[in-house]
C-alpha positions as CSV (number, residue, x, y, z in Angstrom):
1,M,0.0,0.2,-0.1
2,L,1.2,3.6,-0.6
3,L,2.8,5.1,2.4
4,G,0.1,7.1,4.2
5,R,-2.9,7.1,2.0
6,T,-4.8,4.1,2.6
7,Q,-8.2,6.5,3.0
8,E,-7.4,8.1,-0.4
9,V,-7.2,4.7,-2.0
10,R,-10.2,3.8,-0.2
11,Y,-12.4,6.6,-1.4
12,L,-11.6,5.9,-4.9
13,E,-11.9,2.1,-4.9
14,N,-15.4,3.0,-3.0
15,N,-16.2,5.1,-5.6
16,Y,-14.8,2.6,-8.5
17,K,-17.4,0.2,-7.2
18,K,-20.2,2.3,-6.8
19,S,-22.8,1.5,-9.8
20,G,-23.0,3.6,-12.9
21,N,-20.4,6.7,-13.9
22,Q,-18.3,8.8,-11.5
23,L,-16.4,12.3,-11.9
24,I,-14.1,12.8,-9.5
25,V,-11.8,15.9,-8.9
26,M,-8.5,15.3,-6.9
27,Y,-6.4,18.0,-6.1
28,G,-3.3,18.9,-3.8
29,R,-0.1,21.2,-3.9
30,E,2.8,19.9,-6.3
31,N,5.1,16.9,-4.7
32,I,2.1,15.9,-2.4
33,G,2.1,12.6,-4.4
34,K,-1.2,12.6,-5.9
35,T,0.7,11.0,-9.2
36,S,1.7,8.0,-7.3
37,L,-1.8,7.7,-5.5
38,I,-3.5,7.3,-8.8
39,M,-1.0,4.9,-10.1
40,E,-1.6,2.7,-7.1
41,F,-4.9,3.0,-7.4
42,C,-4.9,2.4,-11.1
43,R,-2.9,-0.8,-10.2
44,E,-4.2,-4.1,-12.1
45,K,-7.5,-1.9,-13.8
46,L,-8.1,-0.8,-17.5
47,F,-7.2,2.8,-17.4
48,S,-6.0,5.7,-19.9
49,Y,-3.7,8.7,-18.3
50,Y,-2.6,12.3,-19.7
51,L,-0.9,14.6,-18.5
52,A,-2.1,18.6,-19.7
53,R,0.7,20.5,-20.5
54,P,0.3,24.6,-20.5
55,C,-0.4,25.5,-24.0
56,S,-3.1,26.2,-26.2
57,E,-6.5,24.0,-26.6
58,L,-5.1,23.3,-30.1
59,E,-2.3,21.8,-29.2
60,Q,-3.2,20.1,-26.6
61,L,-5.6,18.3,-28.6
62,K,-2.7,17.5,-30.8
63,L,-0.4,16.2,-27.9
64,W,-3.1,14.4,-26.5
65,A,-3.9,12.9,-30.2
66,G,0.0,12.1,-30.7
67,E,-0.3,10.1,-27.9
68,V,-3.0,7.8,-28.6
69,G,-1.3,7.4,-32.2
70,Q,-3.6,9.8,-33.8
71,D,-2.3,12.2,-36.4
72,K,-4.9,14.6,-37.1
73,V,-4.0,18.2,-38.2
74,R,-6.9,19.3,-36.3
75,P,-8.0,16.8,-33.7
76,E,-11.0,17.1,-31.8
77,Y,-11.9,15.5,-28.1
78,S,-14.5,13.4,-30.0
79,S,-12.0,11.9,-32.0
80,I,-9.6,11.0,-29.5
81,F,-11.9,9.9,-26.6
82,P,-12.9,6.7,-28.4
83,E,-9.2,5.8,-29.1
84,I,-8.5,5.9,-25.2
85,L,-10.9,3.0,-24.4
86,S,-9.6,-0.6,-24.4
87,E,-11.1,-3.5,-25.4
88,G,-13.2,-5.3,-22.1
89,S,-16.4,-4.8,-20.2
90,S,-15.2,-3.8,-16.9
91,K,-15.3,-0.1,-15.7
92,F,-12.8,2.1,-17.5
93,I,-10.8,5.0,-15.8
94,L,-9.5,8.3,-17.7
95,V,-7.2,10.4,-15.6
96,I,-6.6,13.8,-16.8
97,D,-3.5,15.5,-15.0
98,E,-3.1,19.1,-14.3
99,F,-6.6,19.4,-16.2
100,H,-6.8,23.2,-15.2
101,N,-4.3,23.3,-18.2
102,I,-7.0,22.8,-20.4
103,V,-10.0,24.0,-18.7
104,K,-8.6,27.7,-18.2
105,N,-8.4,27.8,-22.2
106,S,-11.2,25.9,-23.3
107,E,-15.0,26.0,-23.2
108,L,-15.5,22.9,-25.2
109,F,-13.6,20.3,-23.1
110,M,-16.1,20.2,-19.7
111,R,-19.0,19.5,-22.2
112,E,-16.9,17.0,-24.0
113,I,-16.2,15.2,-20.4
114,V,-19.9,15.0,-19.3
115,N,-21.0,13.5,-23.1
116,F,-18.0,10.8,-22.2
117,I,-19.8,10.0,-18.8
118,H,-22.7,9.7,-20.2
119,N,-21.3,7.2,-22.4
120,R,-22.0,9.0,-25.9
121,Y,-18.5,7.5,-27.0
122,H,-19.3,4.0,-25.8
123,D,-21.8,1.5,-23.6
124,R,-19.8,0.8,-21.0
125,P,-19.1,2.1,-16.7
126,V,-16.0,4.8,-16.6
127,M,-14.8,6.7,-14.2
128,V,-12.9,9.7,-15.1
129,I,-10.4,11.1,-12.6
130,L,-9.5,15.2,-13.1
131,C,-6.4,15.9,-11.2
132,S,-5.0,19.1,-10.7
133,S,-2.0,20.8,-8.2
134,S,-3.6,23.9,-8.5
135,V,-5.1,24.4,-4.9
136,G,-5.9,27.9,-5.8
137,F,-8.1,27.3,-9.3
138,V,-10.0,24.0,-8.0
139,E,-11.0,25.8,-4.6
140,N,-12.0,29.3,-5.7
141,S,-12.7,29.2,-9.5
142,L,-13.3,25.7,-11.1
143,V,-17.3,25.8,-10.3
144,T,-17.5,29.3,-12.0
145,K,-15.5,28.2,-14.5
146,I,-17.2,25.0,-15.7
147,G,-21.1,26.4,-15.1
148,E,-23.1,24.0,-15.3
149,A,-21.0,20.9,-15.7
150,A,-20.2,21.0,-12.1
151,Y,-23.1,19.4,-11.4
152,E,-21.7,16.5,-12.7
153,I,-19.2,16.1,-10.4
154,T,-19.9,13.1,-8.3
155,G,-16.7,13.7,-5.7
156,F,-13.7,16.2,-4.4
157,L,-10.5,14.6,-3.5
158,E,-8.0,16.7,-1.3
159,V,-5.1,15.2,-1.3
160,R,-2.8,16.6,1.9
161,E,0.5,16.7,3.6
162,L,1.1,13.3,5.3
163,G,1.7,13.5,8.9
164,F,5.2,13.4,11.2
165,L,4.5,9.2,11.4
166,E,4.8,8.9,8.1
167,L,8.0,10.5,7.6
168,S,9.5,8.9,10.6
169,G,8.5,5.5,8.6
170,C,10.5,6.8,5.6
171,F,14.1,7.5,8.0
172,R,14.3,4.6,10.2
173,K,18.0,5.3,10.7
174,Y,17.2,8.9,11.8
175,S,16.7,9.5,15.8
176,M,13.3,10.7,16.6
177,R,14.5,14.2,17.2
178,Q,16.3,14.5,13.3
179,C,13.0,13.1,12.4
180,V,11.2,16.2,14.0
181,E,14.2,18.3,12.8
182,L,14.0,17.0,9.3
183,Y,9.9,17.4,9.2
184,A,10.5,21.2,10.6
185,V,12.1,21.6,7.0
186,L,10.2,19.9,4.8
187,G,7.2,19.3,6.6
188,G,4.6,16.7,4.9
189,V,5.4,16.8,1.2
190,P,6.5,13.5,0.3
191,G,8.2,14.7,-3.3
192,L,10.5,16.7,-1.4
193,W,11.5,13.9,1.2
194,Q,12.8,12.3,-1.9
195,Y,15.8,14.4,-2.4
196,V,17.0,13.5,0.9
197,S,18.4,10.7,3.1
198,D,18.7,9.2,6.3
199,D,22.4,7.9,5.6
200,V,23.3,11.5,6.0
201,D,22.6,13.8,9.1
202,V,20.2,16.5,8.9
203,R,22.8,19.5,8.7
204,G,24.1,17.2,5.9
205,N,21.2,16.9,3.9
206,I,20.1,20.7,4.1
207,C,23.8,21.3,2.9
208,R,23.5,18.8,0.0
209,A,19.7,19.3,-1.0
210,I,19.3,23.0,0.0
211,L,21.8,25.0,0.0
212,K,24.8,23.8,-2.5
213,K,24.6,25.3,-5.9
214,G,22.5,23.3,-8.6
215,A,20.2,21.9,-5.4
216,V,16.8,20.9,-6.8
217,L,15.6,22.4,-3.7
218,R,17.1,25.6,-3.4
219,T,14.6,27.3,-5.7
220,E,11.6,25.5,-4.6
221,A,10.3,27.9,-2.0
222,E,10.5,31.0,-4.1
223,R,9.0,28.9,-7.1
224,Y,6.3,27.5,-5.0
225,V,5.1,30.8,-4.1
226,S,5.2,32.2,-7.1
227,Q,3.7,29.5,-9.7
228,E,-0.1,30.9,-8.4
229,L,0.5,34.2,-7.3
230,R,1.4,37.4,-9.7
231,E,3.4,39.9,-8.1
232,P,5.9,37.4,-6.4
233,A,8.1,40.2,-5.2
234,V,5.2,41.7,-2.7
235,Y,5.0,38.2,-1.6
236,H,8.0,37.5,-0.9
237,T,8.4,41.0,0.8
238,I,5.4,39.7,3.4
239,L,6.9,36.0,3.7
240,N,10.3,37.6,4.7
241,C,8.8,39.9,7.3
242,I,6.8,37.2,8.9
243,A,9.7,34.8,9.0
244,A,11.7,38.1,10.8
245,G,8.8,37.8,13.7
246,K,6.7,40.9,12.2
247,R,3.2,38.8,12.5
248,K,0.5,41.4,13.1
249,L,-1.2,43.2,10.4
250,N,0.3,46.5,11.8
251,D,3.8,45.3,12.0
252,L,3.6,44.3,8.3
253,Y,2.3,47.7,7.8
254,L,4.9,49.5,9.1
255,E,7.9,47.3,7.9
256,T,6.7,47.3,4.1
257,G,5.0,50.4,3.6
258,F,2.2,48.7,2.0
259,S,-1.2,49.6,2.7
260,R,-3.2,47.7,5.3
261,A,-5.8,46.8,2.5
262,K,-2.8,45.3,0.2
263,I,-1.6,43.4,2.7
264,S,-4.9,42.2,3.8
265,V,-5.6,40.9,0.3
266,Y,-2.3,39.2,-0.5
267,L,-2.4,37.6,2.8
268,K,-6.2,35.9,2.2
269,N,-4.5,34.9,-0.9
270,L,-1.3,33.3,0.8
271,T,-4.0,31.8,3.5
272,E,-6.2,30.4,0.9
273,L,-2.7,28.6,-0.5
274,E,-2.2,27.1,2.6
275,I,0.8,29.1,2.5
276,V,0.2,31.3,5.7
277,E,-2.6,30.8,8.2
278,K,-3.8,33.2,11.0
279,I,-3.8,32.2,14.1
280,S,-6.4,31.8,16.9
281,S,-6.8,31.2,20.3
282,M,-9.6,28.5,21.6
283,D,-12.1,30.4,23.2
284,T,-11.6,30.7,27.0
285,A,-12.8,33.4,29.4
286,G,-9.6,34.7,29.3
287,R,-9.7,36.0,25.9
288,D,-8.9,39.4,26.8
289,N,-5.5,37.9,28.1
290,A,-4.9,36.1,24.3
291,M,-3.2,37.9,21.3
292,K,-4.9,38.0,18.1
293,G,-5.0,38.9,14.9
294,I,-1.1,36.9,14.4
295,Y,0.2,35.2,11.0
296,R,2.8,32.8,10.9
297,I,3.6,30.9,7.7
298,R,2.4,27.5,7.8
299,S,4.2,25.7,5.2
300,P,7.2,24.4,6.7
301,Y,9.8,24.5,3.6
302,V,8.8,27.8,3.2
303,N,8.8,29.0,6.4
304,F,12.7,27.7,6.3
305,W,13.5,29.2,3.7
306,F,12.4,32.6,4.3
307,R,13.6,32.1,8.1
308,F,17.1,31.3,7.3
309,V,18.2,31.7,3.9
310,F,16.3,34.5,1.6
311,A,17.1,37.3,3.9
312,N,21.2,36.0,3.4
313,Y,21.5,34.9,-0.1
314,S,24.2,37.1,-0.8
315,K,26.3,35.6,1.8
316,L,25.3,32.4,0.4
317,E,26.5,33.1,-2.3
318,L,30.1,33.9,-1.2
319,M,30.4,31.1,1.5
320,T,30.3,27.3,1.4
321,E,27.0,25.5,2.4
322,E,28.6,23.9,5.3
323,E,29.7,27.9,6.5
324,F,26.8,29.5,5.8
325,Y,24.5,26.5,7.5
326,D,27.1,27.0,10.8
327,M,26.7,30.7,10.5
328,Y,23.2,31.3,9.6
329,I,21.2,28.4,10.3
330,A,22.9,26.4,13.3
331,P,22.7,28.7,16.3
332,E,19.0,29.4,15.7
333,F,18.2,26.0,14.4
334,D,17.0,24.0,17.4
335,A,14.6,26.9,18.0
336,Y,13.1,26.9,15.0
337,A,12.5,23.1,15.2
338,A,10.9,23.7,18.6
339,G,8.1,25.8,17.0
340,V,7.1,22.2,14.8
341,F,7.2,20.0,17.9
342,P,3.8,21.1,19.1
343,V,2.5,20.0,15.4
344,V,3.8,16.6,16.3
345,C,2.5,16.1,19.4
346,R,-0.9,17.4,18.4
347,E,-0.8,14.7,15.7
348,Y,0.0,11.9,18.3
349,L,-2.9,12.8,20.4
350,N,-5.0,13.2,17.7
351,R,-4.2,9.3,16.7
352,L,-5.0,8.3,20.4
353,N,-8.2,10.1,20.3
354,Q,-9.2,8.4,17.1
355,A,-8.4,5.1,19.0
356,G,-10.2,5.7,22.0
357,R,-7.1,6.0,23.8
358,L,-7.4,9.1,25.6
359,P,-9.5,9.6,28.9
360,I,-11.7,12.4,27.1
361,K,-13.6,11.9,23.8
362,C,-12.0,15.4,22.2
363,E,-14.7,17.3,20.0
364,K,-12.1,20.5,19.1
365,S,-8.6,21.3,19.8
366,G,-6.5,24.1,19.2
367,R,-3.8,26.3,21.2
368,W,-4.4,29.2,23.3
369,I,-2.0,32.0,22.4
370,G,-1.4,34.7,25.4
371,K,0.2,37.9,25.8
372,N,2.8,36.3,28.5
373,G,2.9,32.4,27.2
374,T,1.3,29.8,25.7
375,I,-0.9,26.6,26.1
376,D,0.6,24.8,22.8
377,I,-2.0,22.0,22.9
378,M,-5.9,22.4,24.1
379,A,-8.5,20.2,23.6
380,M,-12.2,19.9,24.7
381,D,-14.8,17.2,24.9
382,R,-18.9,17.7,24.5
383,E,-19.3,18.2,28.6
384,G,-16.4,20.9,28.4
385,R,-13.8,18.7,30.3
386,T,-10.2,20.0,29.2
387,L,-7.1,18.2,28.4
388,L,-4.0,20.5,28.2
389,G,-0.6,20.1,26.9
390,A,2.9,21.7,27.0
391,C,5.8,20.7,24.5
392,G,9.5,21.0,25.4
393,F,12.0,20.4,22.6
394,S,15.0,22.7,22.8
395,E,15.9,22.1,26.8
396,D,17.7,18.5,28.1
397,E,14.6,17.9,30.2
398,M,11.4,19.3,31.0
399,T,11.3,20.5,34.5
400,Y,8.6,21.5,37.4
401,E,9.8,25.0,36.7
402,N,8.2,24.2,33.0
403,Y,4.9,23.1,35.1
404,Q,4.5,26.1,36.9
405,K,4.7,28.3,34.0
406,L,1.8,25.9,32.6
407,L,-0.2,26.7,35.3
408,S,0.5,30.5,35.2
409,V,-0.4,30.6,31.5
410,M,-3.5,28.8,32.7
411,K,-4.5,31.4,35.0
412,Q,-4.2,33.9,32.5
413,A,-6.2,32.3,29.7
414,R,-8.9,31.6,33.0
415,V,-9.0,27.5,32.1
416,K,-8.6,24.6,34.3
417,A,-7.4,20.9,33.0
418,D,-9.1,18.1,34.0
419,Y,-6.0,16.2,32.2
420,I,-2.6,17.6,31.7
421,Y,0.1,16.1,28.9
422,L,3.7,16.8,29.4
423,F,5.8,16.5,26.5
424,S,9.5,16.4,26.3
425,A,12.4,15.9,23.7
426,G,14.7,15.1,26.6
427,E,13.7,13.6,29.9
428,F,11.9,14.8,32.7
429,D,13.3,16.0,36.2
430,D,12.8,14.1,39.4
431,E,10.1,16.4,40.7
432,L,7.6,16.0,37.9
433,Q,8.3,12.0,37.7
434,T,6.8,12.4,41.1
435,L,4.3,14.6,40.3
436,A,3.0,12.3,37.7
437,Q,3.7,9.5,40.0
438,R,1.1,11.2,42.5
439,E,-1.5,12.7,40.2
440,S,-3.6,10.3,38.0
441,N,-4.3,13.0,35.6
442,I,-1.0,13.8,34.3
443,E,0.8,12.3,32.0
444,L,4.5,12.4,30.7
445,I,5.4,11.4,27.1
446,R,8.7,11.3,25.5
447,L,9.9,11.8,22.2
448,S,10.5,7.9,21.7
449,Q,6.8,7.4,22.3
450,L,5.4,9.9,19.5
């Protein structure tokens, strides 16, 4: 089975087994593994695959016709579709990858797809999968663009990033700490994982796959931001400022000189593409003590690039990648990875919650960001019972003082904890271990357990 995509394959299989014809729209960012997922699903089934290119409709038709063995000066969909059907009576799958490259330039394409699924060219059941890496187009423009053809869509499948568990399963030679560090750089994008190896430490992988001249990932962050967004210079400016700690709208206004209205529009676009997110605290009685209107870069690789490389690019040109890493990345890298550690811990708790292994059935979860401290994990059940968590990554051990800090922030949030989960990438001091033995509602969880 394809790593970490059991639910997605099951979704496609369930649709395939339905009677009649299906039209599925699958989408997700580049390098997320959509094509691998499709190939896994189509294995041992009758299917045809076409990758649409960014070109005119006529050129698209010529390319497609050439791939199915036609040699026509002006081919049409009506001549291509009958050619792609293989012999047999079982359900046939037609996959059109990056279909937005056709839809954006064609008024006819979707009408012909509707004709295809309505058996105009054949008399057998079919399943059409329209796949796209243009997340913004699918979520914001597709339905308007294709009009009534949208009623023919029988399902949408968003292919999202994989979790920390899948990454740690791929890099088995790494310690769990190294896996957290790598996850903080590459996130859950398997297409980026292929460029690194657990035969090399994290520093070596960053130097070789990201910082080295000619490295595949050296231009990835800026290319990814620019592929769906106009005016990349404006977006790069905003991202560079957020990475430097300017996380509120007014801070960005003062730093960039752009109007607040303009910044708001660009932040909205970045949020829709899941590059940036607006952080919100869970609602508590201490809402007046919570920070509001904070933005952060959600995409780990984009965050890493703008945090460490973008502002220091001139130095990278003049230094070896190892020298650059040691001077500009190493001093702050531990603190950077610590910011991602709560994401890993929340994923762990989500798995326990789904398996029914938490003391409460969490219905909503998040965090609380105060003016003088943060509660890394906050989860509640329907009755209002609360589970809180604190995550420590940078210290050699989590201490009783860290626990007292959590209690202090809880007072600011005006929330009480029925259960407390403390996560540490190191050890726990003796006082905390004694406390956990005495108090049954306190759990100590080490990195190795994740």
